[in-house]
N, C-alpha and C positions, 0 to 999 in steps of 0.2 A: 792135807789138801782138801778142798771142798769142790763139789761138782754140781752143775746144773745141766739142763738140756734145752735145746732150742729147736722149734719146728718152724717151717715156712708156711704161711697161710696162702700160698699161691698154688694153683693147679691141684687143688684138693677139695675136700668137702668138709662141712662142719662135723659130720659124724666121724670121719677119719681122724681129724685133729682132736676131737673130744676123746676118742678112744685112746689115743697115744698119751694125752695128758692124764687121763684117769689111771692109766697103767703106771706112768711115772710117779704118780702120787703114792703108789704102793711101795716104792723103794726109797728108803730113808737116805740113801747115799746121794740122791738128787735133792738138793735143798731148794732149788728154784727151777721154774720153767719159763721160757720166753718165746715170743714171736716178734715180728717186725711191724712197723707202722707205715704201710704203703697202700696205695689204692690200685696200683698196677703190679702185675708180676715183675720180678727182676730178672727172670730167666725164661727161656722158651717164648711161647706166643704171648706178646704183650697185651693181646685182647682176651686172654684166658682169664679164668676166675681167680679172684684174690679177696679173701675175707677181710672186712674192715677190722682194724685192730682192737679198738676199745669196746665195741659191742661184743665182740668175740671174747675179749678178756673177762668181761663181767659174767658172761655165760660160763666160761671155764672156771671162774671163781666158785660158781654154784655147783659145778660138776666135781670139784675136788674139795679136800678137807684139810690137807696138811701143807702141801708144797707152796712155796712162795711164787708169785707170778708177776710178770711185767712185760712191757714192750721194750724192745731193744732196737732203736729207741724212738720215742715220740717226736716227730718233727714239730718244733714250736710254731713254724709258719702255718701249719694246717688248722690250728684252732686258737682262738683268743686265749691267752693265759688264764683269764678268769673262768672261762668255760672249762678249760683243762683242769683247773683246781677243783671245780665242782665235780667233774668226772672222776678225778682221782679220789676225792673224799668219799664219794658214793661207792666206788669200786672197793675201796679199803673196808668200808662197812659191810658190803656184800661178802667179801672174802674173810671177814672177821680178823682184819689186821694183817693180811698177808701180801699187800701190794708192795712192789718195788717200782718206784716212779722213775722210769727211764726217759730222759729227755736229751734232745740235741737241736742244733740250729736248723737242720734240714738242708737238702741238697738236690732233690730229684727234679731236674728240668722238665722231663717229659710230663710228669704228673701236674706240676704247677702250670705249665703252658696249656695243657688240655683243660684244666679246671678253672683257669683264669685266676689262680692264686699267685699273688706277687711273691717272687723269690727274693728280690732285692739283691743289691750288690753285696759282696762278702762282708764289708765293714758294717753296713747297716743291718745285715742279717744277724751278725753277732751282737751288735748293739741292742737289737730287739730281743735277742735271746737272753742277754744279761738282764735287761729290764723285765722281761717276762718271767724269768726265774725268781727275781726278787718279789715281783707282784704276786706270783703264785704262792710263794712261801708266806707272804703277809696274809693272804686270804686263808691259808690253811692253819695259821697259828694265832691270828688275832681276831678278837670278837668283831671289831669294826676296822676294816683295812682302808688306808688311804695311801696312794702312791702317785707321785707327780713326776713321771719320766718324760722324756722327749716324745716317745712313741706310745707308751702305755700309761694310762691314768685310771686310778680308782678313787671314787669319791664316796665315803661312808659306805663301803661295800661289805656285804655279808657273804660268807660261805657257811651254810648251816644245813645239815649237821656237819660237825667236824669229823675228820678221819679217826679211826680207832687208835692208830699209832701216834705217839706224841714224841717230839713236837709236830711231826708230820711223817708220812711214809718216807723211807729212805730214798734219797735221790741218787740215781745212776746217771752220769753224764758220759756219753759215748764220743770217741774221737781221739785224734792224736796230734792236732795242731798245737805246736809248742807255745804259741803266744796266747791266742784267745781261748782255745778249748782247755788247755791245761791250767790256765789261770782260773777259768770258771770251775774246773774240778777242785782246785785248791780252795776256792771260796765256799762252794756250796755242796759238793758231792759227798755222799757216804760211800759211793762205789764209782770207780773209774773203769769203763769197759773199752777195749780197743781190739782191733783185728790187725795183726801183724804177721809177717811171713816166718819169723823165727824168734827165739828167745833173746838173741843178741840185740835185735832192733827194739824189743820190748825193754830191755835193761837200759838202753840209751834214753828212751822216753821216760822211764821211771826216774832217771837222774834229773831230767828236766822238771818232772813233777815235784821232786824233792826241793828243787830250787824255788819253784812257784809257791810251795807251801811255806818255805822260809820267808818269802817276801810278804806273805800275809799273816805270819805268826801262827801257822797251824802245824800240828804234828801229822806228818804224812801217814803214820801208822793208824790214824783214825779212818783212813780211806781203804776200803777193800779194793784190791786190784784184780780185775778179771780179764780174761782173754777168751776168744772163741777158737775151738778146734773142730775142723770139719771132718766128719766121718765119710770117707769115700766108699760107696757101696761096691766098687770094683777092686778094693784093696782089703787085705786082712785087717780085722779089727785091732790087732796088736799094733799096727802102725799108728793109728790115732791115739791109742793108749800110751805108746812111747812118746808121742809128741806132747801129750798132756803132762807126762812125767817130767819132760825136759823143761816145760814152763814152770812146773812146781819147783824144780831145782834152781831155777833162775830167780825165784821169789814171788811168783804169782800166787795169790791166795785162792782164787776161784776160777776153775776152768769150766766153760760152758760148751758142752758137746753138741755140735750142730748135726742133727739127725738127717739122713738122706730124705729126699722129698717124699718118696712113697713108702717110707719105713712103717711097718706094721707095729702094733704094740709089743709083739713078741721080741723085738730087737732089744728091749730095755733090760730084760733079765740077764742075757749074756754080757751086755755092756756094764751093768751094775757089778757083776761078778769080776769082770776084767779090771774095773777101776778100784775094787775093794782094797787091794794091797797098797794103793797109793793114799787112801783116805786116812 
């Protein structure tokens, strides 16, 4: 099994988040570190602090040297795909090829309403996500990119410099919709991330993903399957470790341990030791 960690950029400070990521960088069992892409907190006081995802990620890339890093996941509706492609390329360069490019269609009604960002209906949102993903890949991989979609258009477009990783940073697509999301995973993702309540639900979704991969002629084994496991600060650590083990037995490749909100860097050593027998 493989492991990562995830922190929440809400109700925290830059220094606190940086310290946790720097500590995680020291433990090889954690192959990746993640946070989310939102402008408002998702818990507690919605007017509280929440660090912006990509500027924070670039700074965390400078603060670390080994661990892979990404947003879980970037809402495509928040930034034009061409802008996001340039951000991803630059962050991959800053990190010396450690970026995991996490993307999703987006969902947060509160943020979009407050900022005047169009959320779109579900069908159009996913149509835009599909086009945006294709356009972004074109910019990251082609010297001159052209794309003529219904919503996204590129005309003799450049993204220079290119990312360190070729053909592009690995794409993680998050979500569990059996039709649009898992079809997108089958087409474009190197990693599929999902939050589910138990391994049984995950196995049912994996069966759907296998079917979607067969439909597009892709080997499902090319896709890393990851889930998130929440560490409850009020419960023994062994509980979260046992949950991670259960997902591993079900066939999950990568378990991302969601750290408690106020977790200090010192939580990482006992977590690394507890997970070591599963690695």
